[in-house]
Backbone and ligand atoms as CSV (ligand in chain L), in Angstrom:
chain,resi,resn,atom,element,x,y,z
A,1,UNK,N,N,7.550,-53.679,-8.741
A,1,UNK,CA,C,6.725,-54.788,-8.289
A,1,UNK,C,C,6.092,-54.470,-6.943
A,2,UNK,N,N,4.832,-54.855,-6.798
A,2,UNK,CA,C,4.136,-54.571,-5.552
A,2,UNK,C,C,4.704,-55.416,-4.411
A,3,UNK,N,N,4.816,-54.774,-3.227
A,3,UNK,CA,C,5.302,-55.528,-2.069
A,3,UNK,C,C,4.191,-56.374,-1.477
A,4,UNK,N,N,2.965,-55.972,-1.715
A,4,UNK,CA,C,1.823,-56.695,-1.182
A,4,UNK,C,C,1.093,-57.391,-2.324
A,5,UNK,N,N,1.220,-58.707,-2.401
A,5,UNK,CA,C,0.624,-59.414,-3.536
A,5,UNK,C,C,-0.893,-59.297,-3.578
A,6,UNK,N,N,-1.510,-58.965,-2.421
A,6,UNK,CA,C,-2.966,-58.824,-2.413
A,6,UNK,C,C,-3.405,-57.480,-2.975
A,7,UNK,N,N,-2.444,-56.540,-3.051
A,7,UNK,CA,C,-2.802,-55.199,-3.504
A,7,UNK,C,C,-2.701,-55.074,-5.021
A,8,UNK,N,N,-3.228,-56.027,-5.706
A,8,UNK,CA,C,-3.215,-55.945,-7.161
A,8,UNK,C,C,-4.367,-56.766,-7.703
A,9,UNK,N,N,-4.696,-56.516,-8.960
A,9,UNK,CA,C,-5.763,-57.296,-9.574
A,9,UNK,C,C,-5.146,-58.492,-10.286
A,10,UNK,N,N,-5.967,-59.482,-10.559
A,10,UNK,CA,C,-5.463,-60.660,-11.250
A,10,UNK,C,C,-5.212,-60.309,-12.716
A,11,UNK,N,N,-4.456,-61.155,-13.357
A,11,UNK,CA,C,-4.180,-60.962,-14.777
A,11,UNK,C,C,-5.492,-60.963,-15.576
A,12,UNK,N,N,-6.411,-61.804,-15.130
A,12,UNK,CA,C,-7.711,-61.897,-15.796
A,12,UNK,C,C,-8.503,-60.586,-15.672
A,13,UNK,N,N,-8.497,-60.036,-14.456
A,13,UNK,CA,C,-9.205,-58.770,-14.238
A,13,UNK,C,C,-8.549,-57.647,-15.047
A,14,UNK,N,N,-7.221,-57.655,-15.067
A,14,UNK,CA,C,-6.485,-56.641,-15.823
A,14,UNK,C,C,-6.850,-56.707,-17.306
A,15,UNK,N,N,-6.879,-57.935,-17.821
A,15,UNK,CA,C,-7.176,-58.117,-19.241
A,15,UNK,C,C,-8.610,-57.688,-19.553
A,16,UNK,N,N,-9.529,-57.957,-18.615
A,16,UNK,CA,C,-10.927,-57.572,-18.832
A,16,UNK,C,C,-11.048,-56.049,-18.943
A,17,UNK,N,N,-10.318,-55.323,-18.084
A,17,UNK,CA,C,-10.330,-53.855,-18.185
A,17,UNK,C,C,-9.741,-53.417,-19.529
A,18,UNK,N,N,-8.640,-54.016,-19.911
A,18,UNK,CA,C,-7.969,-53.599,-21.149
A,18,UNK,C,C,-8.840,-53.914,-22.369
A,19,UNK,N,N,-9.482,-55.070,-22.351
A,19,UNK,CA,C,-10.352,-55.419,-23.475
A,19,UNK,C,C,-11.508,-54.422,-23.606
A,20,UNK,N,N,-12.017,-53.990,-22.460
A,20,UNK,CA,C,-13.200,-53.129,-22.488
A,20,UNK,C,C,-12.857,-51.652,-22.674
A,21,UNK,N,N,-11.775,-51.205,-22.008
A,21,UNK,CA,C,-11.481,-49.761,-21.981
A,21,UNK,C,C,-10.138,-49.396,-22.626
A,22,UNK,N,N,-9.301,-50.379,-22.860
A,22,UNK,CA,C,-7.980,-50.087,-23.419
A,22,UNK,C,C,-6.956,-49.744,-22.358
A,23,UNK,N,N,-7.383,-49.704,-21.106
A,23,UNK,CA,C,-6.460,-49.431,-20.004
A,23,UNK,C,C,-7.085,-49.913,-18.691
A,24,UNK,N,N,-6.311,-49.814,-17.616
A,24,UNK,CA,C,-6.818,-50.234,-16.305
A,24,UNK,C,C,-7.148,-48.990,-15.468
A,25,UNK,N,N,-7.843,-49.164,-14.342
A,25,UNK,CA,C,-8.218,-47.996,-13.525
A,25,UNK,C,C,-7.027,-47.118,-13.134
A,26,UNK,N,N,-5.886,-47.711,-12.870
A,26,UNK,CA,C,-4.725,-46.926,-12.448
A,26,UNK,C,C,-4.279,-45.948,-13.535
A,27,UNK,N,N,-4.602,-46.271,-14.778
A,27,UNK,CA,C,-4.168,-45.425,-15.902
A,27,UNK,C,C,-5.296,-44.519,-16.395
A,28,UNK,N,N,-6.469,-44.682,-15.841
A,28,UNK,CA,C,-7.646,-43.981,-16.369
A,28,UNK,C,C,-7.769,-42.574,-15.806
A,29,UNK,N,N,-8.295,-41.671,-16.625
A,29,UNK,CA,C,-8.571,-40.314,-16.189
A,29,UNK,C,C,-9.972,-40.208,-15.606
A,30,UNK,N,N,-10.354,-38.987,-15.283
A,30,UNK,CA,C,-11.619,-38.726,-14.598
A,30,UNK,C,C,-12.818,-39.354,-15.299
A,31,UNK,N,N,-13.004,-39.029,-16.574
A,31,UNK,CA,C,-14.217,-39.494,-17.270
A,31,UNK,C,C,-14.235,-41.012,-17.423
A,32,UNK,N,N,-13.079,-41.577,-17.694
A,32,UNK,CA,C,-13.004,-43.031,-17.864
A,32,UNK,C,C,-13.292,-43.750,-16.546
A,33,UNK,N,N,-12.788,-43.186,-15.442
A,33,UNK,CA,C,-13.065,-43.799,-14.135
A,33,UNK,C,C,-14.550,-43.719,-13.794
A,34,UNK,N,N,-15.170,-42.585,-14.125
A,34,UNK,CA,C,-16.622,-42.459,-13.907
A,34,UNK,C,C,-17.331,-43.568,-14.684
A,35,UNK,N,N,-16.910,-43.764,-15.925
A,35,UNK,CA,C,-17.530,-44.792,-16.769
A,35,UNK,C,C,-17.328,-46.176,-16.164
A,36,UNK,N,N,-16.098,-46.448,-15.710
A,36,UNK,CA,C,-15.813,-47.755,-15.103
A,36,UNK,C,C,-16.684,-47.986,-13.868
A,37,UNK,N,N,-16.818,-46.949,-13.036
A,37,UNK,CA,C,-17.628,-47.083,-11.817
A,37,UNK,C,C,-19.084,-47.359,-12.193
A,38,UNK,N,N,-19.602,-46.579,-13.114
A,38,UNK,CA,C,-21.008,-46.771,-13.513
A,38,UNK,C,C,-21.203,-48.152,-14.141
A,39,UNK,N,N,-20.237,-48.593,-14.914
A,39,UNK,CA,C,-20.345,-49.917,-15.543
A,39,UNK,C,C,-20.346,-51.035,-14.502
A,40,UNK,N,N,-19.513,-50.895,-13.464
A,40,UNK,CA,C,-19.506,-51.926,-12.409
A,40,UNK,C,C,-20.911,-52.069,-11.809
A,41,UNK,N,N,-21.567,-50.933,-11.571
A,41,UNK,CA,C,-22.919,-51.002,-10.996
A,41,UNK,C,C,-23.923,-51.527,-12.014
A,42,UNK,N,N,-23.757,-51.133,-13.278
A,42,UNK,CA,C,-24.667,-51.629,-14.321
A,42,UNK,C,C,-24.547,-53.147,-14.452
A,43,UNK,N,N,-23.367,-53.657,-14.122
A,43,UNK,CA,C,-23.153,-55.112,-14.188
A,43,UNK,C,C,-23.627,-55.811,-12.908
A,44,UNK,N,N,-24.189,-55.046,-11.974
A,44,UNK,CA,C,-24.791,-55.664,-10.790
A,44,UNK,C,C,-23.948,-55.628,-9.526
A,45,UNK,N,N,-22.907,-54.806,-9.508
A,45,UNK,CA,C,-22.069,-54.738,-8.304
A,45,UNK,C,C,-22.884,-54.348,-7.078
A,46,UNK,N,N,-22.693,-55.103,-5.985
A,46,UNK,CA,C,-23.329,-54.764,-4.712
A,46,UNK,C,C,-22.244,-54.396,-3.721
A,47,UNK,N,N,-22.449,-53.311,-3.003
A,47,UNK,CA,C,-21.403,-52.815,-2.108
A,47,UNK,C,C,-21.849,-52.920,-0.646
A,48,UNK,N,N,-20.891,-52.820,0.267
A,48,UNK,CA,C,-21.174,-53.010,1.697
A,48,UNK,C,C,-21.605,-51.683,2.328
A,49,UNK,N,N,-22.844,-51.330,2.071
A,49,UNK,CA,C,-23.395,-50.057,2.541
A,49,UNK,C,C,-23.501,-50.026,4.076
A,50,UNK,N,N,-23.764,-51.164,4.671
A,50,UNK,CA,C,-23.895,-51.289,6.132
A,50,UNK,C,C,-22.801,-52.223,6.640
A,51,UNK,N,N,-22.364,-52.039,7.898
A,51,UNK,CA,C,-22.793,-51.010,8.840
A,51,UNK,C,C,-22.112,-49.677,8.570
A,52,UNK,N,N,-22.826,-48.603,8.848
A,52,UNK,CA,C,-22.251,-47.266,8.750
A,52,UNK,C,C,-21.292,-47.077,9.923
A,53,UNK,N,N,-20.073,-46.611,9.696
A,53,UNK,CA,C,-19.119,-46.448,10.808
A,53,UNK,C,C,-19.522,-45.303,11.730
A,54,UNK,N,N,-19.969,-45.663,12.923
A,54,UNK,CA,C,-20.479,-44.660,13.866
A,54,UNK,C,C,-19.367,-44.031,14.700
A,55,UNK,N,N,-18.259,-44.748,14.858
A,55,UNK,CA,C,-17.187,-44.243,15.725
A,55,UNK,C,C,-15.908,-44.062,14.905
A,56,UNK,N,N,-14.963,-43.302,15.489
A,56,UNK,CA,C,-13.670,-43.109,14.807
A,56,UNK,C,C,-12.971,-44.449,14.600
A,57,UNK,N,N,-13.151,-45.347,15.567
A,57,UNK,CA,C,-12.508,-46.654,15.466
A,57,UNK,C,C,-13.061,-47.450,14.278
A,58,UNK,N,N,-14.382,-47.416,14.121
A,58,UNK,CA,C,-15.001,-48.125,12.988
A,58,UNK,C,C,-14.617,-47.480,11.662
A,59,UNK,N,N,-14.574,-46.165,11.666
A,59,UNK,CA,C,-14.175,-45.430,10.459
A,59,UNK,C,C,-12.726,-45.796,10.097
A,60,UNK,N,N,-11.874,-45.807,11.130
A,60,UNK,CA,C,-10.463,-46.141,10.901
A,60,UNK,C,C,-10.275,-47.562,10.405
A,61,UNK,N,N,-11.132,-48.460,10.869
A,61,UNK,CA,C,-11.022,-49.857,10.443
A,61,UNK,C,C,-11.320,-49.984,8.948
A,62,UNK,N,N,-12.262,-49.188,8.465
A,62,UNK,CA,C,-12.547,-49.211,7.027
A,62,UNK,C,C,-11.371,-48.637,6.243
A,63,UNK,N,N,-10.792,-47.562,6.759
A,63,UNK,CA,C,-9.621,-46.989,6.083
A,63,UNK,C,C,-8.477,-48.003,6.047
A,64,UNK,N,N,-8.333,-48.771,7.127
A,64,UNK,CA,C,-7.272,-49.795,7.175
A,64,UNK,C,C,-7.479,-50.856,6.094
A,65,UNK,N,N,-8.747,-51.139,5.795
A,65,UNK,CA,C,-9.023,-52.119,4.727
A,65,UNK,C,C,-8.738,-51.529,3.348
A,66,UNK,N,N,-9.002,-50.248,3.218
A,66,UNK,CA,C,-8.848,-49.611,1.900
A,66,UNK,C,C,-7.390,-49.269,1.579
A,67,UNK,N,N,-6.623,-48.919,2.609
A,67,UNK,CA,C,-5.284,-48.364,2.394
A,67,UNK,C,C,-4.364,-49.250,1.560
A,68,UNK,N,N,-4.364,-50.567,1.777
A,68,UNK,CA,C,-3.423,-51.404,0.996
A,68,UNK,C,C,-3.823,-51.605,-0.460
A,69,UNK,N,N,-5.027,-51.186,-0.834
A,69,UNK,CA,C,-5.490,-51.468,-2.193
A,69,UNK,C,C,-4.772,-50.592,-3.211
A,70,UNK,N,N,-4.517,-51.153,-4.354
A,70,UNK,CA,C,-3.889,-50.395,-5.433
A,70,UNK,C,C,-4.963,-49.632,-6.204
A,71,UNK,N,N,-4.518,-48.680,-7.020
A,71,UNK,CA,C,-5.468,-47.900,-7.827
A,71,UNK,C,C,-6.244,-48.794,-8.789
A,72,UNK,N,N,-5.686,-49.924,-9.152
A,72,UNK,CA,C,-6.389,-50.846,-10.049
A,72,UNK,C,C,-7.513,-51.602,-9.349
A,73,UNK,N,N,-7.491,-51.631,-8.042
A,73,UNK,CA,C,-8.521,-52.387,-7.309
A,73,UNK,C,C,-9.783,-51.548,-7.109
A,74,UNK,N,N,-10.264,-51.044,-8.202
A,74,UNK,CA,C,-11.435,-50.166,-8.179
A,74,UNK,C,C,-12.646,-50.881,-7.581
A,75,UNK,N,N,-12.886,-52.081,-8.044
A,75,UNK,CA,C,-14.048,-52.842,-7.603
A,75,UNK,C,C,-14.029,-53.030,-6.076
A,76,UNK,N,N,-12.882,-53.407,-5.554
A,76,UNK,CA,C,-12.757,-53.635,-4.115
A,76,UNK,C,C,-12.982,-52.332,-3.343
A,77,UNK,N,N,-12.458,-51.226,-3.872
A,77,UNK,CA,C,-12.658,-49.934,-3.206
A,77,UNK,C,C,-14.148,-49.597,-3.132
A,78,UNK,N,N,-14.848,-49.842,-4.210
A,78,UNK,CA,C,-16.284,-49.539,-4.240
A,78,UNK,C,C,-17.033,-50.415,-3.242
A,79,UNK,N,N,-16.674,-51.682,-3.187
A,79,UNK,CA,C,-17.362,-52.617,-2.288
A,79,UNK,C,C,-17.129,-52.225,-0.826
A,80,UNK,N,N,-15.875,-52.052,-0.443
A,80,UNK,CA,C,-15.554,-51.788,0.969
A,80,UNK,C,C,-16.116,-50.447,1.428
A,81,UNK,N,N,-16.083,-49.454,0.555
A,81,UNK,CA,C,-16.560,-48.121,0.948
A,81,UNK,C,C,-18.089,-48.038,0.953
A,82,UNK,N,N,-18.756,-49.078,0.452
A,82,UNK,CA,C,-20.224,-49.036,0.393
A,82,UNK,C,C,-20.724,-48.004,-0.606
A,83,UNK,N,N,-20.006,-47.870,-1.679
A,83,UNK,CA,C,-20.293,-46.845,-2.704
A,83,UNK,C,C,-21.685,-47.045,-3.299
A,84,UNK,N,N,-22.381,-45.939,-3.527
A,84,UNK,CA,C,-23.679,-45.980,-4.213
A,84,UNK,C,C,-23.745,-44.872,-5.254
A,85,UNK,N,N,-24.559,-45.065,-6.257
A,85,UNK,CA,C,-24.723,-44.049,-7.307
A,85,UNK,C,C,-25.953,-43.181,-7.053
A,86,UNK,N,N,-26.362,-43.116,-5.788
A,86,UNK,CA,C,-27.481,-42.243,-5.424
A,86,UNK,C,C,-27.332,-41.852,-3.957
A,87,UNK,N,N,-28.065,-40.797,-3.532
A,87,UNK,CA,C,-28.002,-40.402,-2.120
A,87,UNK,C,C,-28.505,-41.541,-1.246
A,88,UNK,N,N,-28.146,-41.460,0.058
A,88,UNK,CA,C,-28.471,-42.561,0.954
A,88,UNK,C,C,-29.166,-42.082,2.222
A,89,UNK,N,N,-30.122,-42.885,2.659
A,89,UNK,CA,C,-30.722,-42.707,3.979
A,89,UNK,C,C,-31.776,-41.617,4.029
A,90,UNK,N,N,-32.366,-41.525,5.234
A,90,UNK,CA,C,-33.418,-40.526,5.471
A,90,UNK,C,C,-32.951,-39.121,5.124
A,91,UNK,N,N,-31.680,-38.864,5.455
A,91,UNK,CA,C,-31.147,-37.512,5.229
A,91,UNK,C,C,-30.641,-37.309,3.806
A,92,UNK,N,N,-30.771,-38.347,2.994
A,92,UNK,CA,C,-30.315,-38.248,1.598
A,92,UNK,C,C,-28.882,-37.706,1.530
A,93,UNK,N,N,-28.012,-38.358,2.308
A,93,UNK,CA,C,-26.593,-37.971,2.316
A,93,UNK,C,C,-25.995,-38.207,0.931
A,94,UNK,N,N,-25.099,-37.338,0.532
A,94,UNK,CA,C,-24.469,-37.471,-0.786
A,94,UNK,C,C,-23.093,-36.816,-0.769
A,95,UNK,N,N,-22.294,-37.142,-1.737
A,95,UNK,CA,C,-20.928,-36.623,-1.819
A,95,UNK,C,C,-20.889,-35.106,-1.747
A,96,UNK,N,N,-21.822,-34.475,-2.392
A,96,UNK,CA,C,-21.860,-33.006,-2.489
A,96,UNK,C,C,-21.610,-32.331,-1.135
A,97,UNK,N,N,-22.170,-32.906,-0.051
A,97,UNK,CA,C,-22.025,-32.288,1.275
A,97,UNK,C,C,-20.912,-32.923,2.106
A,98,UNK,N,N,-20.225,-33.892,1.579
A,98,UNK,CA,C,-19.180,-34.590,2.345
A,98,UNK,C,C,-17.918,-33.732,2.430
A,99,UNK,N,N,-17.235,-33.783,3.581
A,99,UNK,CA,C,-16.027,-32.967,3.758
A,99,UNK,C,C,-14.894,-33.384,2.818
A,100,UNK,N,N,-14.967,-34.572,2.269
A,100,UNK,CA,C,-13.887,-35.026,1.383
A,100,UNK,C,C,-14.138,-34.687,-0.084
A,101,UNK,N,N,-15.286,-34.114,-0.373
A,101,UNK,CA,C,-15.647,-33.904,-1.784
A,101,UNK,C,C,-15.089,-32.588,-2.308
A,102,UNK,N,N,-14.371,-32.677,-3.412
A,102,UNK,CA,C,-13.873,-31.480,-4.093
A,102,UNK,C,C,-14.900,-31.143,-5.182
A,103,UNK,N,N,-15.726,-30.157,-4.883
A,103,UNK,CA,C,-16.881,-29.873,-5.737
A,103,UNK,C,C,-16.446,-29.545,-7.169
A,104,UNK,N,N,-15.444,-28.699,-7.303
A,104,UNK,CA,C,-15.079,-28.259,-8.660
A,104,UNK,C,C,-14.383,-29.352,-9.451
A,105,UNK,N,N,-13.616,-30.163,-8.744
A,105,UNK,CA,C,-12.951,-31.291,-9.439
A,105,UNK,C,C,-13.869,-32.495,-9.583
A,106,UNK,N,N,-14.989,-32.476,-8.875
A,106,UNK,CA,C,-15.897,-33.639,-8.825
A,106,UNK,C,C,-15.081,-34.885,-8.467
A,107,UNK,N,N,-14.419,-34.781,-7.332
A,107,UNK,CA,C,-13.461,-35.803,-6.922
A,107,UNK,C,C,-13.578,-36.079,-5.437
A,108,UNK,N,N,-13.456,-37.357,-5.029
A,108,UNK,CA,C,-13.377,-37.724,-3.619
A,108,UNK,C,C,-11.910,-37.669,-3.203
A,109,UNK,N,N,-11.618,-36.739,-2.293
A,109,UNK,CA,C,-10.232,-36.486,-1.915
A,109,UNK,C,C,-9.781,-37.305,-0.705
A,110,UNK,N,N,-10.624,-38.212,-0.245
A,110,UNK,CA,C,-10.189,-39.109,0.834
A,110,UNK,C,C,-9.049,-39.966,0.252
A,111,UNK,N,N,-7.841,-39.875,0.805
A,111,UNK,CA,C,-6.688,-40.533,0.165
A,111,UNK,C,C,-6.893,-42.023,-0.084
A,112,UNK,N,N,-7.626,-42.674,0.805
A,112,UNK,CA,C,-7.828,-44.112,0.656
A,112,UNK,C,C,-8.786,-44.449,-0.496
A,113,UNK,N,N,-9.529,-43.467,-0.987
A,113,UNK,CA,C,-10.398,-43.686,-2.147
A,113,UNK,C,C,-9.780,-43.015,-3.378
A,114,UNK,N,N,-9.653,-41.676,-3.329
A,114,UNK,CA,C,-8.985,-40.949,-4.413
A,114,UNK,C,C,-9.603,-41.307,-5.775
A,115,UNK,N,N,-10.902,-41.028,-5.868
A,115,UNK,CA,C,-11.660,-41.387,-7.075
A,115,UNK,C,C,-12.586,-40.237,-7.479
A,116,UNK,N,N,-12.957,-40.189,-8.753
A,116,UNK,CA,C,-13.956,-39.206,-9.156
A,116,UNK,C,C,-15.314,-39.610,-8.605
A,117,UNK,N,N,-16.150,-38.630,-8.362
A,117,UNK,CA,C,-17.501,-38.934,-7.869
A,117,UNK,C,C,-18.457,-37.851,-8.352
A,118,UNK,N,N,-19.672,-38.252,-8.640
A,118,UNK,CA,C,-20.704,-37.288,-8.984
A,118,UNK,C,C,-21.325,-36.769,-7.688
A,119,UNK,N,N,-21.819,-35.518,-7.686
A,119,UNK,CA,C,-22.311,-34.912,-6.443
A,119,UNK,C,C,-23.391,-35.721,-5.750
A,120,UNK,N,N,-24.198,-36.450,-6.507
A,120,UNK,CA,C,-25.321,-37.177,-5.895
A,120,UNK,C,C,-24.936,-38.594,-5.461
A,121,UNK,N,N,-23.703,-38.984,-5.640
A,121,UNK,CA,C,-23.261,-40.300,-5.182
A,121,UNK,C,C,-22.985,-40.256,-3.685
A,122,UNK,N,N,-22.674,-41.408,-3.119
A,122,UNK,CA,C,-22.462,-41.488,-1.664
A,122,UNK,C,C,-21.634,-42.711,-1.346
A,123,UNK,N,N,-20.942,-42.684,-0.221
A,123,UNK,CA,C,-20.356,-43.913,0.319
A,123,UNK,C,C,-20.386,-43.826,1.839
A,124,UNK,N,N,-20.140,-44.948,2.522
A,124,UNK,CA,C,-20.324,-44.949,4.001
A,124,UNK,C,C,-19.180,-44.272,4.743
A,125,UNK,N,N,-18.209,-43.726,4.017
A,125,UNK,CA,C,-17.169,-42.929,4.663
A,125,UNK,C,C,-17.548,-41.447,4.681
A,126,UNK,N,N,-18.773,-41.187,4.296
A,126,UNK,CA,C,-19.315,-39.823,4.294
A,126,UNK,C,C,-19.102,-39.162,5.652
A,127,UNK,N,N,-18.568,-37.947,5.601
A,127,UNK,CA,C,-18.403,-37.154,6.841
A,127,UNK,C,C,-18.679,-35.704,6.555
A,128,UNK,N,N,-19.137,-34.985,7.591
A,128,UNK,CA,C,-19.461,-33.581,7.374
A,128,UNK,C,C,-18.653,-32.725,8.335
L,1,LIG,S1,S,-15.885,-40.137,1.233
L,1,LIG,FE1,FE,-17.611,-41.132,0.194
L,1,LIG,S2,S,-19.326,-39.659,0.458
L,1,LIG,FE2,FE,-17.419,-38.546,0.839
L,1,LIG,S3,S,-16.861,-37.655,-1.162
L,1,LIG,FE3,FE,-15.789,-39.615,-0.950
L,1,LIG,S4,S,-17.132,-41.075,-2.003
L,1,LIG,FE4,FE,-18.372,-39.272,-1.534
């Protein structure tokens, strides 16, 4: 049982994942998680792209928000991280160049996210 009651999805959210995919994000593999992420955006998910964390303190504050989330709280992770399915900004920043991106695994290795990502995706925790 979770020690933090906020670090879980509701029974309704759990059932919605199971009805649609047969499992929840915590049980999903790489391809299924990619599908879940893309589906959230196809359904109109809007994420908190701004403000971009300019300082270590701001960056750490975002990590503090993400850390208590469970693997099933995919939607919340996407929202807080400001996840996008395309490059961002004038510099067209993207996962491909981020220090947390595992190119061969196509995975975001930032422990607070720990999610698959396509090279052209981006989130506001991007670092080089
Ligand atoms: S921290 Fe964000 S930009 Fe960097 S690899 Fe992970 S999802 Fe992509």
